[in-house]
C-alpha positions as CSV (number, residue, x, y, z in Angstrom):
1,X,141.2,76.8,118.6
2,X,139.2,80.0,118.2
3,X,139.0,82.4,121.1
4,X,135.9,81.7,123.1
5,X,135.4,78.3,121.5
6,X,136.2,76.1,124.4
7,X,137.4,72.6,123.4
8,X,136.0,72.7,119.9
9,X,132.4,72.5,121.2
10,X,131.1,74.9,118.6
11,X,130.0,77.3,121.3
12,X,131.4,80.8,121.6
13,X,131.1,83.6,124.2
14,X,129.3,86.9,123.5
15,X,132.5,88.9,122.8
16,X,133.7,86.3,120.3
17,X,130.2,86.4,118.7
18,X,130.4,90.2,118.6
19,X,133.9,90.1,117.0
20,X,132.6,87.7,114.3
21,X,129.5,89.8,113.6
22,X,131.5,93.1,113.7
23,X,129.1,94.6,116.2
24,X,129.3,95.9,119.8
25,X,129.0,93.4,122.6
26,X,125.8,94.9,123.9
27,X,124.3,94.5,120.4
28,X,124.8,90.7,120.8
29,X,123.3,90.9,124.2
30,X,120.2,92.5,122.7
31,X,120.1,89.7,120.1
32,X,119.9,87.3,123.0
33,X,117.2,89.3,124.9
34,X,114.9,89.5,121.9
35,X,115.4,85.8,120.9
36,X,117.2,86.6,117.7
37,X,120.2,84.6,118.9
38,X,119.6,81.4,121.0
39,X,122.0,81.1,124.0
40,X,122.7,79.0,127.1
41,X,124.5,79.7,130.3
42,X,127.6,77.7,131.1
43,X,129.4,78.4,134.4
44,X,127.7,81.7,134.6
45,X,128.5,82.9,131.1
46,X,126.2,83.2,128.1
47,X,127.3,80.9,125.2
48,X,126.0,80.7,121.7
49,X,126.4,78.3,118.8
50,X,129.0,79.3,116.2
51,X,126.6,78.1,113.6
52,X,123.9,80.5,114.8
53,X,126.3,83.4,114.7
54,X,127.2,82.4,111.1
55,X,123.5,82.5,110.1
56,X,123.3,86.1,111.4
57,X,126.3,87.0,109.1
58,X,124.5,85.9,106.0
59,X,123.4,88.8,103.7
60,X,119.7,88.2,104.2
61,X,120.1,88.3,108.0
62,X,122.5,91.2,108.5
63,X,121.7,93.6,105.7
64,X,120.7,97.0,107.2
65,X,119.2,98.3,103.9
66,X,115.7,97.7,102.6
67,X,116.4,94.1,101.5
68,X,114.8,90.8,102.0
69,X,115.2,90.8,105.8
70,X,113.1,94.0,106.3
71,X,110.5,92.7,103.8
72,X,110.2,89.5,105.7
73,X,110.0,91.4,109.1
74,X,107.3,93.6,107.6
75,X,105.2,90.5,106.7
76,X,105.6,89.4,110.3
77,X,104.6,92.8,111.6
78,X,101.5,92.7,109.4
79,X,100.5,89.3,110.8
80,X,101.0,90.4,114.4
81,X,98.9,93.6,113.9
82,X,96.1,91.8,112.3
83,X,96.1,89.3,115.2
84,X,96.0,92.0,117.7
85,X,99.3,90.8,119.2
86,X,101.0,93.8,120.8
87,X,103.8,91.6,122.5
88,X,104.6,90.0,119.2
89,X,104.6,93.2,117.3
90,X,107.0,94.9,119.9
91,X,109.3,91.9,119.8
92,X,109.7,92.4,116.1
93,X,110.5,96.1,116.7
94,X,113.1,95.2,119.4
95,X,114.6,92.6,117.1
96,X,114.9,95.2,114.3
97,X,116.5,97.7,116.6
98,X,118.9,95.1,118.0
99,X,119.9,94.3,114.4
100,X,120.9,97.9,113.7
101,X,117.8,99.5,112.4
102,X,117.1,103.1,113.4
103,X,113.8,103.9,115.0
104,X,112.9,106.0,111.8
105,X,113.5,102.9,109.7
106,X,111.2,100.9,111.9
107,X,108.6,103.5,111.2
108,X,109.0,103.6,107.5
109,X,110.1,100.1,106.6
110,X,108.1,98.0,109.1
111,X,105.0,99.7,110.7
112,X,103.9,102.0,107.9
113,X,104.1,99.4,105.1
114,X,102.3,96.9,107.3
115,X,99.5,99.3,108.0
116,X,99.2,100.2,104.2
117,X,98.9,96.5,103.4
118,X,96.2,96.1,106.0
119,X,94.3,99.1,104.5
120,X,94.6,97.4,101.1
121,X,93.3,94.1,102.4
122,X,90.4,95.8,104.1
123,X,89.5,97.6,100.9
124,X,89.7,94.2,99.1
125,X,87.5,92.6,101.8
126,X,90.1,90.1,103.1
127,X,90.4,92.0,106.4
128,X,87.4,92.9,108.4
129,X,86.6,96.3,109.9
130,X,87.2,94.8,113.4
131,X,90.6,93.4,112.4
132,X,91.5,96.7,110.8
133,X,90.5,98.7,114.0
134,X,92.3,96.2,116.3
135,X,95.5,96.5,114.2
136,X,95.4,100.2,114.4
137,X,95.1,100.1,118.1
138,X,98.1,97.7,118.5
139,X,100.1,99.9,116.0
140,X,99.3,103.0,118.1
141,X,100.5,101.4,121.3
142,X,103.7,100.1,119.6
143,X,104.3,103.6,118.3
144,X,103.8,105.0,121.8
145,X,106.6,102.7,123.1
146,X,108.9,103.6,120.3
147,X,108.3,107.3,120.5
148,X,110.7,108.2,123.4
149,X,113.6,107.0,121.3
150,X,113.2,110.0,119.0
151,X,113.5,112.6,121.8
152,X,116.7,114.7,121.4
153,X,118.4,116.8,124.0
154,X,119.6,120.3,123.5
155,X,118.3,123.4,121.8
156,X,115.3,122.9,119.5
157,X,115.2,124.1,115.9
158,X,111.7,125.4,116.2
159,X,108.1,124.3,116.8
160,X,105.8,122.5,114.4
161,X,102.0,122.2,114.9
162,X,100.3,119.2,113.2
163,X,97.0,117.5,113.2
164,X,94.6,115.6,111.0
165,X,92.0,117.8,109.5
166,X,88.3,117.9,110.8
167,X,86.5,114.8,109.8
168,X,89.8,112.9,109.2
169,X,90.0,110.0,111.7
170,X,93.5,108.7,110.9
171,X,95.9,109.7,113.6
172,X,98.7,107.2,113.0
173,X,100.3,109.0,110.0
174,X,100.5,112.2,112.0
175,X,102.0,110.3,115.0
176,X,104.8,108.9,112.8
177,X,105.5,112.4,111.3
178,X,105.6,113.8,114.9
179,X,108.1,111.4,116.0
180,X,110.3,111.9,113.0
181,X,110.2,115.7,113.5
182,X,111.2,115.2,117.2
183,X,114.1,113.1,116.0
184,X,115.1,115.9,113.7
185,X,115.2,118.4,116.7
186,X,111.9,120.1,116.5
187,X,109.4,120.7,119.2
188,X,106.0,119.2,118.1
189,X,102.4,120.0,119.1
190,X,100.5,117.1,117.9
191,X,96.7,117.8,117.9
192,X,95.8,114.3,116.8
193,X,92.8,113.4,114.6
194,X,89.7,115.4,113.7
195,X,91.2,118.7,114.5
196,X,88.9,121.8,113.9
197,X,90.3,124.8,112.0
198,X,90.1,126.9,115.1
199,X,92.3,124.5,117.1
200,X,95.0,124.8,114.5
201,X,94.9,128.5,114.8
202,X,95.0,128.6,118.6
203,X,97.9,126.2,118.7
204,X,99.8,128.2,116.1
205,X,99.2,131.5,117.9
206,X,100.7,130.1,121.1
207,X,103.9,128.6,119.8
208,X,104.7,130.7,116.6
209,X,105.7,127.5,114.6
210,X,108.0,127.1,111.7
211,X,104.8,125.8,110.0
212,X,101.6,124.0,110.6
213,X,101.1,120.5,109.1
214,X,97.6,119.7,108.0
215,X,97.2,116.0,107.5
216,X,94.6,114.4,105.3
217,X,94.6,110.7,104.5
218,X,91.2,109.8,103.0
219,X,89.1,111.4,100.3
220,X,86.1,113.8,100.8
221,X,87.9,116.3,103.2
222,X,88.8,119.1,100.8
223,X,86.3,121.6,102.3
224,X,87.8,121.0,105.7
225,X,91.3,121.4,104.4
226,X,90.3,124.7,102.7
227,X,88.7,126.0,106.0
228,X,91.9,125.1,108.0
229,X,94.3,126.6,105.5
230,X,92.2,129.8,105.2
231,X,91.9,130.2,108.9
232,X,95.7,129.7,109.4
233,X,96.5,132.2,106.6
234,X,94.2,134.9,108.1
235,X,94.4,134.2,111.8
236,X,97.9,132.8,112.7
237,X,99.5,134.1,109.5
238,X,101.9,131.1,109.3
239,X,103.1,128.9,106.7
240,X,101.1,125.7,106.0
241,X,102.0,122.3,104.7
242,X,99.1,120.0,103.6
243,X,100.2,116.3,103.3
244,X,99.2,112.7,103.6
245,X,97.9,110.0,101.4
246,X,95.3,112.3,99.9
247,X,98.0,114.6,98.6
248,X,99.8,112.4,96.0
249,X,101.7,115.1,94.0
250,X,102.8,118.7,94.1
251,X,99.9,119.8,91.9
252,X,97.4,118.6,94.5
253,X,99.4,120.2,97.3
254,X,99.4,123.6,95.7
255,X,95.7,123.3,94.8
256,X,95.0,122.7,98.5
257,X,97.0,125.7,99.6
258,X,100.2,124.0,100.7
259,X,103.5,125.9,100.6
260,X,105.3,122.8,99.7
261,X,104.5,119.2,98.7
262,X,105.5,117.0,101.6
263,X,106.3,114.0,99.5
264,X,105.4,110.4,100.1
265,X,106.6,109.6,103.6
266,X,107.6,111.1,106.9
267,X,111.2,111.6,105.8
268,X,110.0,113.9,103.0
269,X,107.8,115.8,105.4
270,X,110.8,116.5,107.6
271,X,112.8,117.7,104.5
272,X,109.9,120.0,103.6
273,X,109.8,121.5,107.1
274,X,113.6,121.9,106.9
275,X,113.2,123.8,103.6
276,X,110.7,126.2,105.1
277,X,113.0,126.7,108.1
278,X,115.9,127.6,105.8
279,X,113.8,129.9,103.5
280,X,112.9,133.5,104.2
281,X,109.5,134.1,105.7
282,X,106.8,133.3,103.1
283,X,109.4,131.4,101.0
């Protein structure tokens, strides 16, 4: 008789479930709390069905890479955002974290792809303006709840100022980058959306940052980008990274005055900032 399987009932305790899954006991408890693993209390102890534990051991359920489980969860996230269901969206986040995903992976493999898909559906006319706005509000609230998980104790590696350029209304890409930078040990001054060139300069003069990140997602903002970069070069005299969906390659980044191309997602942005930190001034 297996340890924890009383009388061959097919039920096991949480510690036995943790052993079978190869995870910590508290991870299994989080599975219970988020509804990922059904459980009942017997004589004051949580018990789960051995068959349900085996389901979690299947490759599609336990893979921590970018496999079918994450893709399936991203589809659920998309549905919850479009529906304006903050509780449902957060439950998906908690389930992913309980399954071993890092907060950065939740950003890049669940929330960001879901928002991109919503944008594509809006462009195709299958999602209304109202639904797109509602999804953005819910995503922002979910990101706010996830944000504290990126905070790190100890000495900071330097400050980074970031904001969306004047006229650019998309703030969520910057919020994701800000969290990833905090997780990498940087202090972040996030100026949000629609940031005037003078605000970039004022913030940079106050904190002497490693660099200033100028975010631009949509088209038609090149004049505002040029103004912000020129103001930062002449006023704060700091290094500048221009990034976002409107900067698809290194050639565009250089044309806009960026010291580096920030790549295609927040991980690459962090890498670009770290390169600047390691390079000599002006490098």
